[in-house]
Residue, then its C-alpha position, 0 to 999 in steps of 0.5 A: m482568802s480563808t472563810t471566817y464564819n459567824i458564830l453564836i454562842l449562848g453562855a459566856s462562862y464555859g463558852s468563852l474557852l471555845a470562843s477563845k480556840l475560835l477567835f484565833g481563826g480569825h472568826q467572829v464570836k457573839l456571846v449571849c450572857l447577863p447584862a453585867e457579863a455582857e458590860l464587862i466582855n464588850a468593854e475588855g474581852f476576855r481572859v482564859r488561863m490555861p496549862v499547857k504541858g512542859r511549862k510551869d506557869l499558865i498561859e493566859i489567852d487575851s481575847r483582844r489580842l487574837p485575830g477574830r472578834v468577840s462581843a456580848a449581848g443579851p438574848a433579845d439582842v441577837d438573831p440567830r439567822d445572822y449565824d453560820l453556827v449556834c453553839l450552846a455553852m448554857q447549863e441544861p436548865q437555863y434554856r427555860s428562863p424568860g429570854v433565853r427560851e425564846l432565843l432558843d426557840a429563833v435557833a430552831r426555827s432558823r434552822v441555823p446548825c447548832m452544836s452543843i457543848m452541854n453536859m447534857p445532850p439536848l433532846p433531838y440529838l438523842k433522836r439521831i441515836p437508833g433504837l432510843d426512845a427519845d420521848a421516854l428520856k423527857a423526865a430527865y430534862t428541867d423543861p423538855s418543851v423547849w427543845d420542840n421546834f428543832d429538826p435533829a438533823l440540825v442539832t450535834l453534841c460535842s463533848p465538854d470534856p475540859q474542865a474550866i471554872r470561873p475563878p471566885e477572886e477574878k472578874v467574871n470575864v477570867l475562865l481558868v482551865t483546870l483540865p485541858t482536854n478536847f472537845k470531842a464533836a459529832r459530825f451534823e448530818s449534812e456536809a455542808h453543815t459538818a464542814i463548817l465543823r471541820k474548818l474550825q478543827d483545822d483553824i483550832e489545829a493550826v493555832r500556835f501561841d507567842a510565849p517567852e520561849g516561842r511560838i507553842e501549840l495550845p490544849v483543848k482542840l476541836k476533834v470532829y467524829d463521824s460517830v453520833f456516840v463519840p460525844l457520849a464518851k462524857w456520860a461515863m464520866l459524869l455517872a463515876g465522878n461528877y455526880r458521885c461529887i454529891t454526898r448527902d449532907g454536901m459536896r466533895t471534890a471530883q478526886e475523892a469521888v473517883h479515887s475514895d472507892l476505885e472499885e465502886s468507880r469502876s464499877v459505875y464507869d463500866f457499866v455506863f461504857d458498856l450501856c453506850v455499846k449496846l446503845g451502838a459505840a464502838p468501844g473505841d469511840l469511848v474513854p477507858f476507866e483507867k485514862y479517866a482515873a488518871a485525869a480525875q486525880s488532878l480535879t481538886r474541886p467539887s462537880s458544877a453539879a454538886r456546887a450548884l446543889n450546894n448553892g441551893a439549886p433548884n434544878i441542875e442538868r440530870a445527866d444521872k437521871l438520863v443515863q438511868l433511863i436509857a439503861r432501863q430501855k434496855g432492861l439494865s439498872h445499877p444500884v449505885i446509879d440508882a442511889t445517885v438518882a435518889l439522893v440528887d431527887s432528895r436534895l433538889e426537892l429539899n431546895r426547892k422547899k426553901a426557896a418556895a418557904 
């Protein structure tokens, strides 16, 4: 009999993309989300639409037709000790919100292995990177104290490279994949916990989807690596693309952010790439600029960070500040990154003033 796992995912938006892959393997998934989302998912499941190479039409994955089972609940209605693996799929500022904060602390105390698919690595994960002073990076976090009770050995990071959005005209249980790349996870320190990830990787690899033209392979795999540095490949993309969608008075698409000044984008990207190599990454762990620039051609929407700022968010994920602080530990800086951090700081300050008025 094949092993199936009970998996808890905090965050139903991006989390439903990973969940859709896990359900093919017969695993049980619980999504933690807002009451209206939970009610809809419990009644109707969720849909994930994604492009497949060589097909004109999107395919739609309907969670109700998959071997595994999905259900949803609020943060107060789950006990992390009931699960084999916890996945963090909310944005970093959300972990300080009432209810979620307490659940995250219960996750830490449960000692259940925890995989993050946030752009912002959990603070305990950074403690697994040799030679990094994680405590000196707390200023990049909305509330670093939420991570206090985690054992770094039980926390891993999965690079959230696939891009997905909730189409505004659809119900909240619909997710549209705009860039169908792979999730890239670092192993846990323990072999037993890493074995869970490898089993999920194999299950997802084996998936074949019944399309009108026959059984087809689907994009968006889970890839597990021995190197703690592989998920850091996302940092160069975030700094060259996502955060440069933010402009002084609005936002632009990721495609414009990267391609309107390709040499500046390359300079930022290469700086972050080289910083990861200085931390200990092998160049092969990372993604070359050309590959990212080609993918950015299809990113015709502003990043989630830019959209959140534009919508008046008082806090967003600060991977821009995190990279700046890590570079400073190595005696390095980049003028475009410094300008980006200053711009985001000033726009957040403005949003907070408006919220307080």
